[in-house]
DRENZA-225725 format. One line per field, with one value per atom (N, C-alpha, C): x, y, z; atom name. Coordinates in nm, 2 decimals, always signed. Example, Ala and Ser with C-alpha at 12.3 -4.5 7.8 and 13.67 -1.06 7.14 Angstrom:
BEGIN
c1 <- +1.32 / +1.23 / +1.32 / +1.28 / +1.37 / +1.29 $
c2 <- -0.57 / -0.45 / -0.33 / -0.22 / -0.11 / +0.00 $
c3 <- +0.78 / +0.78 / +0.78 / +0.71 / +0.71 / +0.79 $
site <- N / CA / C / N / CA / C $
//
This chain:
BEGIN
c1 <- +15.04 / +15.15 / +15.28 / +15.38 / +15.50 / +15.58 / +15.69 / +15.78 / +15.84 / +15.88 / +15.94 / +15.85 / +15.72 / +15.62 / +15.59 / +15.60 / +15.58 / +15.69 / +15.81 / +15.92 / +15.92 / +15.87 / +15.86 / +15.75 / +15.64 / +15.53 / +15.57 / +15.64 / +15.68 / +15.78 / +15.86 / +15.95 / +15.87 / +15.77 / +15.69 / +15.62 / +15.56 / +15.49 / +15.58 / +15.70 / +15.80 / +15.84 / +15.86 / +15.89 / +15.78 / +15.66 / +15.55 / +15.54 / +15.56 / +15.55 / +15.66 / +15.77 / +15.88 / +15.86 / +15.80 / +15.78 / +15.66 / +15.56 / +15.44 / +15.47 / +15.54 / +15.56 / +15.62 / +15.71 / +15.76 / +15.65 / +15.56 / +15.45 / +15.36 / +15.34 / +15.25 / +15.31 / +15.44 / +15.50 / +15.48 / +15.49 / +15.47 / +15.33 / +15.23 / +15.09 / +15.06 / +15.13 / +15.10 / +15.16 / +15.27 / +15.32 / +15.23 / +15.18 / +15.08 / +14.95 / +14.91 / +14.79 / +14.80 / +14.92 / +14.94 / +14.94 / +14.98 / +14.99 / +14.86 / +14.77 / +14.64 / +14.67 / +14.58 / +14.60 / +14.59 / +14.67 / +14.66 / +14.52 / +14.47 / +14.34 / +14.34 / +14.23 / +14.20 / +14.17 / +14.24 / +14.21 / +14.08 / +14.00 / +13.86 / +13.88 / +13.80 / +13.80 / +13.72 / +13.73 / +13.66 / +13.51 / +13.46 / +13.32 / +13.27 / +13.35 / +13.31 / +13.32 / +13.42 / +13.43 / +13.31 / +13.27 / +13.16 / +13.03 / +13.01 / +12.89 / +12.89 / +13.00 / +13.00 / +12.97 / +13.03 / +13.00 / +12.86 / +12.80 / +12.66 / +12.57 / +12.60 / +12.52 / +12.53 / +12.64 / +12.66 / +12.58 / +12.54 / +12.45 / +12.31 / +12.27 / +12.13 / +12.03 / +12.07 / +11.97 / +11.96 / +11.83 / +11.82 / +11.87 / +11.89 / +11.93 / +12.07 / +12.17 / +12.30 / +12.29 / +12.21 / +12.20 / +12.13 / +12.03 / +11.97 / +12.06 / +12.15 / +12.25 / +12.35 / +12.39 / +12.48 / +12.42 / +12.29 / +12.22 / +12.20 / +12.16 / +12.13 / +12.26 / +12.37 / +12.49 / +12.54 / +12.52 / +12.56 / +12.47 / +12.34 / +12.25 / +12.29 / +12.32 / +12.36 / +12.48 / +12.58 / +12.70 / +12.68 / +12.59 / +12.56 / +12.49 / +12.39 / +12.31 / +12.40 / +12.49 / +12.58 / +12.67 / +12.73 / +12.82 / +12.75 / +12.62 / +12.54 / +12.51 / +12.48 / +12.45 / +12.58 / +12.69 / +12.82 / +12.85 / +12.82 / +12.85 / +12.76 / +12.63 / +12.54 / +12.57 / +12.61 / +12.64 / +12.77 / +12.86 / +12.99 / +12.99 / +12.88 / +12.87 / +12.86 / +12.94 / +12.93 / +12.86 / +12.78 / +12.72 / +12.82 / +12.79 / +12.88 / +12.90 / +13.02 / +13.05 / +13.01 / +12.93 / +12.88 / +12.99 / +13.00 / +13.10 / +13.03 / +13.10 / +13.04 / +13.04 / +12.93 / +12.92 / +12.98 / +13.05 / +13.11 / +13.02 / +13.01 / +12.92 / +13.01 / +12.97 / +13.05 / +13.02 / +13.12 / +13.10 / +13.02 / +13.00 / +12.93 / +12.78 / +12.73 / +12.58 / +12.55 / +12.48 / +12.44 / +12.30 / +12.26 / +12.12 / +12.05 / +11.93 / +11.86 / +11.80 / +11.79 / +11.74 / +11.59 / +11.51 / +11.37 / +11.32 / +11.28 / +11.24 / +11.11 / +11.08 / +10.96 / +10.85 / +10.73 / +10.62 / +10.51 / +10.45 / +10.34 / +10.22 / +10.14 / +10.03 / +9.92 / +9.90 / +9.79 / +9.82 / +9.95 / +9.99 / +9.97 / +10.01 / +9.99 / +9.85 / +9.76 / +9.61 / +9.56 / +9.60 / +9.56 / +9.61 / +9.73 / +9.79 / +9.71 / +9.67 / +9.59 / +9.46 / +9.39 / +9.26 / +9.27 / +9.38 / +9.40 / +9.42 / +9.50 / +9.52 / +9.40 / +9.31 / +9.19 / +9.09 / +9.09 / +9.00 / +9.05 / +9.18 / +9.22 / +9.20 / +9.21 / +9.17 / +9.03 / +8.94 / +8.79 / +8.76 / +8.83 / +8.81 / +8.85 / +8.97 / +9.01 / +8.91 / +8.86 / +8.76 / +8.63 / +8.59 / +8.47 / +8.50 / +8.61 / +8.65 / +8.65 / +8.71 / +8.72 / +8.58 / +8.48 / +8.35 / +8.27 / +8.29 / +8.22 / +8.26 / +8.37 / +8.42 / +8.34 / +8.29 / +8.22 / +8.07 / +8.02 / +7.89 / +7.89 / +7.77 / +7.75 / +7.71 / +7.75 / +7.71 / +7.56 / +7.50 / +7.36 / +7.32 / +7.20 / +7.14 / +7.06 / +7.10 / +7.03 / +6.97 / +6.85 / +6.78 / +6.81 / +6.89 / +6.92 / +6.83 / +6.72 / +6.63 / +6.53 / +6.55 / +6.47 / +6.40 / +6.27 / +6.19 / +6.12 / +6.13 / +6.07 / +5.94 / +5.89 / +5.77 / +5.65 / +5.65 / +5.54 / +5.46 / +5.51 / +5.44 / +5.49 $
c2 <- +10.10 / +10.19 / +10.11 / +10.14 / +10.07 / +10.16 / +10.10 / +10.17 / +10.29 / +10.29 / +10.41 / +10.53 / +10.50 / +10.61 / +10.66 / +10.57 / +10.62 / +10.71 / +10.68 / +10.76 / +10.90 / +10.91 / +11.04 / +11.12 / +11.05 / +11.12 / +11.18 / +11.09 / +11.13 / +11.26 / +11.26 / +11.37 / +11.50 / +11.48 / +11.60 / +11.65 / +11.55 / +11.60 / +11.67 / +11.61 / +11.67 / +11.81 / +11.82 / +11.95 / +12.05 / +12.01 / +12.10 / +12.14 / +12.04 / +12.07 / +12.17 / +12.15 / +12.24 / +12.38 / +12.39 / +12.52 / +12.59 / +12.52 / +12.58 / +12.65 / +12.59 / +12.67 / +12.80 / +12.82 / +12.96 / +13.06 / +13.01 / +13.10 / +13.12 / +13.01 / +13.03 / +13.12 / +13.11 / +13.20 / +13.35 / +13.38 / +13.52 / +13.56 / +13.46 / +13.50 / +13.51 / +13.42 / +13.43 / +13.56 / +13.60 / +13.73 / +13.84 / +13.84 / +13.94 / +13.93 / +13.81 / +13.79 / +13.83 / +13.81 / +13.85 / +14.00 / +14.07 / +14.22 / +14.28 / +14.32 / +14.37 / +14.51 / +14.55 / +14.68 / +14.79 / +14.90 / +15.00 / +15.06 / +15.06 / +15.11 / +15.26 / +15.31 / +15.46 / +15.50 / +15.60 / +15.64 / +15.71 / +15.68 / +15.74 / +15.87 / +15.96 / +16.09 / +16.07 / +16.17 / +16.16 / +16.16 / +16.23 / +16.23 / +16.09 / +16.02 / +15.89 / +15.79 / +15.80 / +15.72 / +15.73 / +15.86 / +15.89 / +15.83 / +15.85 / +15.80 / +15.65 / +15.58 / +15.44 / +15.39 / +15.46 / +15.42 / +15.44 / +15.55 / +15.58 / +15.47 / +15.43 / +15.33 / +15.19 / +15.17 / +15.04 / +15.02 / +15.13 / +15.12 / +15.08 / +14.97 / +14.93 / +14.96 / +14.97 / +14.99 / +15.14 / +15.19 / +15.34 / +15.39 / +15.30 / +15.35 / +15.42 / +15.36 / +15.43 / +15.56 / +15.56 / +15.68 / +15.79 / +15.76 / +15.86 / +15.91 / +15.82 / +15.87 / +15.97 / +15.94 / +16.03 / +16.16 / +16.16 / +16.29 / +16.36 / +16.30 / +16.36 / +16.43 / +16.36 / +16.41 / +16.54 / +16.52 / +16.64 / +16.76 / +16.74 / +16.85 / +16.91 / +16.83 / +16.89 / +16.98 / +16.93 / +17.00 / +17.13 / +17.13 / +17.25 / +17.35 / +17.31 / +17.40 / +17.46 / +17.38 / +17.43 / +17.54 / +17.51 / +17.61 / +17.74 / +17.72 / +17.84 / +17.92 / +17.86 / +17.93 / +18.00 / +17.93 / +17.99 / +18.12 / +18.11 / +18.22 / +18.34 / +18.31 / +18.42 / +18.48 / +18.40 / +18.45 / +18.53 / +18.50 / +18.57 / +18.70 / +18.74 / +18.88 / +18.98 / +19.08 / +19.19 / +19.31 / +19.38 / +19.50 / +19.60 / +19.68 / +19.78 / +19.89 / +19.93 / +20.03 / +20.17 / +20.23 / +20.36 / +20.47 / +20.56 / +20.67 / +20.78 / +20.84 / +20.95 / +21.08 / +21.14 / +21.26 / +21.38 / +21.46 / +21.57 / +21.69 / +21.77 / +21.89 / +22.01 / +22.07 / +22.19 / +22.31 / +22.39 / +22.51 / +22.62 / +22.61 / +22.72 / +22.71 / +22.59 / +22.57 / +22.57 / +22.67 / +22.68 / +22.65 / +22.55 / +22.51 / +22.62 / +22.66 / +22.76 / +22.70 / +22.77 / +22.71 / +22.67 / +22.74 / +22.71 / +22.72 / +22.61 / +22.62 / +22.69 / +22.75 / +22.82 / +22.72 / +22.74 / +22.65 / +22.72 / +22.64 / +22.68 / +22.70 / +22.82 / +22.84 / +22.74 / +22.69 / +22.59 / +22.46 / +22.42 / +22.29 / +22.31 / +22.42 / +22.45 / +22.44 / +22.50 / +22.49 / +22.35 / +22.27 / +22.13 / +22.05 / +22.08 / +22.01 / +22.04 / +22.17 / +22.21 / +22.15 / +22.14 / +22.07 / +21.92 / +21.86 / +21.72 / +21.70 / +21.78 / +21.77 / +21.79 / +21.89 / +21.92 / +21.80 / +21.74 / +21.62 / +21.50 / +21.48 / +21.36 / +21.39 / +21.52 / +21.55 / +21.52 / +21.56 / +21.54 / +21.39 / +21.30 / +21.16 / +21.10 / +21.15 / +21.10 / +21.14 / +21.25 / +21.30 / +21.21 / +21.18 / +21.09 / +20.96 / +20.90 / +20.77 / +20.77 / +20.87 / +20.88 / +20.89 / +20.96 / +20.97 / +20.84 / +20.77 / +20.64 / +20.53 / +20.54 / +20.44 / +20.45 / +20.56 / +20.57 / +20.52 / +20.49 / +20.44 / +20.29 / +20.26 / +20.12 / +20.04 / +19.91 / +19.83 / +19.80 / +19.79 / +19.77 / +19.63 / +19.61 / +19.48 / +19.43 / +19.32 / +19.26 / +19.12 / +19.10 / +18.97 / +18.89 / +18.78 / +18.70 / +18.58 / +18.57 / +18.46 / +18.50 / +18.46 / +18.50 / +18.37 / +18.38 / +18.27 / +18.30 / +18.21 / +18.24 / +18.16 / +18.10 / +18.01 / +18.09 / +18.21 / +18.30 / +18.28 / +18.21 / +18.19 / +18.29 $
c3 <- +5.24 / +5.22 / +5.25 / +5.18 / +5.22 / +5.31 / +5.35 / +5.45 / +5.40 / +5.27 / +5.21 / +5.21 / +5.18 / +5.18 / +5.32 / +5.41 / +5.55 / +5.60 / +5.56 / +5.60 / +5.54 / +5.42 / +5.35 / +5.42 / +5.45 / +5.51 / +5.65 / +5.72 / +5.86 / +5.85 / +5.75 / +5.73 / +5.70 / +5.61 / +5.58 / +5.70 / +5.78 / +5.90 / +6.00 / +6.02 / +6.11 / +6.05 / +5.93 / +5.87 / +5.89 / +5.87 / +5.90 / +6.04 / +6.13 / +6.27 / +6.31 / +6.26 / +6.29 / +6.23 / +6.12 / +6.05 / +6.12 / +6.16 / +6.21 / +6.35 / +6.44 / +6.56 / +6.55 / +6.45 / +6.43 / +6.39 / +6.30 / +6.26 / +6.38 / +6.45 / +6.57 / +6.67 / +6.69 / +6.79 / +6.75 / +6.63 / +6.58 / +6.60 / +6.57 / +6.59 / +6.74 / +6.82 / +6.97 / +7.02 / +6.97 / +7.02 / +6.98 / +6.86 / +6.82 / +6.90 / +6.92 / +7.00 / +7.14 / +7.20 / +7.34 / +7.36 / +7.27 / +7.28 / +7.22 / +7.32 / +7.27 / +7.20 / +7.11 / +7.05 / +7.16 / +7.14 / +7.25 / +7.26 / +7.39 / +7.41 / +7.41 / +7.36 / +7.36 / +7.50 / +7.56 / +7.69 / +7.70 / +7.80 / +7.81 / +7.89 / +7.85 / +7.93 / +8.06 / +8.14 / +8.27 / +8.25 / +8.15 / +8.13 / +8.09 / +8.00 / +7.96 / +8.07 / +8.16 / +8.27 / +8.37 / +8.39 / +8.48 / +8.42 / +8.29 / +8.22 / +8.23 / +8.20 / +8.21 / +8.35 / +8.45 / +8.59 / +8.63 / +8.58 / +8.61 / +8.55 / +8.42 / +8.36 / +8.42 / +8.48 / +8.55 / +8.67 / +8.73 / +8.85 / +8.80 / +8.86 / +8.81 / +8.92 / +9.05 / +9.15 / +9.17 / +9.19 / +9.21 / +9.34 / +9.44 / +9.57 / +9.56 / +9.50 / +9.50 / +9.42 / +9.31 / +9.23 / +9.32 / +9.40 / +9.48 / +9.59 / +9.64 / +9.74 / +9.68 / +9.56 / +9.49 / +9.46 / +9.41 / +9.39 / +9.51 / +9.62 / +9.75 / +9.80 / +9.80 / +9.85 / +9.77 / +9.64 / +9.55 / +9.58 / +9.60 / +9.62 / +9.76 / +9.86 / +9.99 / +9.97 / +9.90 / +9.88 / +9.80 / +9.70 / +9.62 / +9.71 / +9.78 / +9.87 / +9.98 / +10.03 / +10.14 / +10.08 / +9.97 / +9.91 / +9.87 / +9.82 / +9.79 / +9.91 / +10.02 / +10.14 / +10.20 / +10.18 / +10.23 / +10.14 / +10.01 / +9.93 / +9.96 / +9.99 / +10.02 / +10.16 / +10.26 / +10.39 / +10.39 / +10.30 / +10.29 / +10.23 / +10.17 / +10.11 / +10.22 / +10.21 / +10.31 / +10.25 / +10.33 / +10.27 / +10.23 / +10.13 / +10.08 / +10.19 / +10.20 / +10.30 / +10.25 / +10.34 / +10.30 / +10.33 / +10.24 / +10.26 / +10.34 / +10.43 / +10.50 / +10.41 / +10.41 / +10.33 / +10.41 / +10.35 / +10.42 / +10.40 / +10.50 / +10.50 / +10.46 / +10.36 / +10.31 / +10.40 / +10.42 / +10.50 / +10.44 / +10.31 / +10.24 / +10.27 / +10.28 / +10.30 / +10.45 / +10.50 / +10.64 / +10.65 / +10.73 / +10.75 / +10.83 / +10.78 / +10.85 / +10.97 / +11.08 / +11.21 / +11.20 / +11.13 / +11.12 / +10.97 / +10.92 / +10.78 / +10.77 / +10.66 / +10.64 / +10.62 / +10.69 / +10.68 / +10.60 / +10.52 / +10.43 / +10.52 / +10.51 / +10.60 / +10.58 / +10.46 / +10.44 / +10.51 / +10.50 / +10.57 / +10.72 / +10.77 / +10.91 / +10.95 / +10.87 / +10.90 / +10.90 / +10.80 / +10.80 / +10.92 / +10.96 / +11.08 / +11.20 / +11.21 / +11.33 / +11.33 / +11.21 / +11.21 / +11.24 / +11.20 / +11.23 / +11.37 / +11.44 / +11.58 / +11.66 / +11.62 / +11.69 / +11.68 / +11.56 / +11.54 / +11.62 / +11.63 / +11.71 / +11.86 / +11.90 / +12.04 / +12.07 / +11.98 / +11.99 / +12.00 / +11.91 / +11.91 / +12.05 / +12.10 / +12.23 / +12.34 / +12.33 / +12.43 / +12.43 / +12.31 / +12.29 / +12.35 / +12.32 / +12.37 / +12.52 / +12.58 / +12.73 / +12.79 / +12.73 / +12.78 / +12.77 / +12.66 / +12.64 / +12.73 / +12.79 / +12.89 / +13.02 / +13.05 / +13.18 / +13.17 / +13.05 / +13.03 / +13.08 / +13.14 / +13.18 / +13.06 / +13.06 / +12.94 / +12.94 / +12.82 / +12.81 / +12.86 / +12.91 / +12.95 / +12.83 / +12.78 / +12.66 / +12.70 / +12.66 / +12.69 / +12.57 / +12.59 / +12.47 / +12.46 / +12.53 / +12.52 / +12.42 / +12.29 / +12.18 / +12.13 / +12.12 / +12.07 / +11.93 / +11.84 / +11.71 / +11.69 / +11.79 / +11.78 / +11.79 / +11.83 / +11.85 / +11.98 / +12.07 / +12.20 / +12.30 $
site <- N / CA / C / N / CA / C / N / CA / C / N / CA / C / N / CA / C / N / CA / C / N / CA / C / N / CA / C / N / CA / C / N / CA / C / N / CA / C / N / CA / C / N / CA / C / N / CA / C / N / CA / C / N / CA / C / N / CA / C / N / CA / C / N / CA / C / N / CA / C / N / CA / C / N / CA / C / N / CA / C / N / CA / C / N / CA / C / N / CA / C / N / CA / C / N / CA / C / N / CA / C / N / CA / C / N / CA / C / N / CA / C / N / CA / C / N / CA / C / N / CA / C / N / CA / C / N / CA / C / N / CA / C / N / CA / C / N / CA / C / N / CA / C / N / CA / C / N / CA / C / N / CA / C / N / CA / C / N / CA / C / N / CA / C / N / CA / C / N / CA / C / N / CA / C / N / CA / C / N / CA / C / N / CA / C / N / CA / C / N / CA / C / N / CA / C / N / CA / C / N / CA / C / N / CA / C / N / CA / C / N / CA / C / N / CA / C / N / CA / C / N / CA / C / N / CA / C / N / CA / C / N / CA / C / N / CA / C / N / CA / C / N / CA / C / N / CA / C / N / CA / C / N / CA / C / N / CA / C / N / CA / C / N / CA / C / N / CA / C / N / CA / C / N / CA / C / N / CA / C / N / CA / C / N / CA / C / N / CA / C / N / CA / C / N / CA / C / N / CA / C / N / CA / C / N / CA / C / N / CA / C / N / CA / C / N / CA / C / N / CA / C / N / CA / C / N / CA / C / N / CA / C / N / CA / C / N / CA / C / N / CA / C / N / CA / C / N / CA / C / N / CA / C / N / CA / C / N / CA / C / N / CA / C / N / CA / C / N / CA / C / N / CA / C / N / CA / C / N / CA / C / N / CA / C / N / CA / C / N / CA / C / N / CA / C / N / CA / C / N / CA / C / N / CA / C / N / CA / C / N / CA / C / N / CA / C / N / CA / C / N / CA / C / N / CA / C / N / CA / C / N / CA / C / N / CA / C / N / CA / C / N / CA / C / N / CA / C / N / CA / C / N / CA / C / N / CA / C / N / CA / C / N / CA / C / N / CA / C / N / CA / C / N / CA / C / N / CA / C / N / CA / C / N / CA / C / N / CA / C / N / CA / C / N / CA / C / N / CA / C / N / CA / C / N / CA / C $
//
């Protein structure tokens, strides 16, 4: 190559070098600014965090703590309930309670028989207490001798 051709080539190279940095600057600016990220919801963040845990020990700690909190709040809610307040019933002046209700004669007869029978049972039990216990020979042989 002769010197004239070298000068032309150098000019072309310099022109390309000067032109390329402008293009590269625009691509660098575009490359430096990442595209806007989509914000993750709380559920997605929790799911990603949960999947990042590889050891079962932290997972079991999280589950245990959450169960303790749930049971504690449940017991607090159960203990906080108060029984319903009962309203006092007012007695009307029109209704007067009779001093002695009428008793059916058959019911009275059955009650008398029941009381007589219980008295008889008590009498038998008191009589049987005075008996002496029996003497039993517990030396039993099955050999026939």
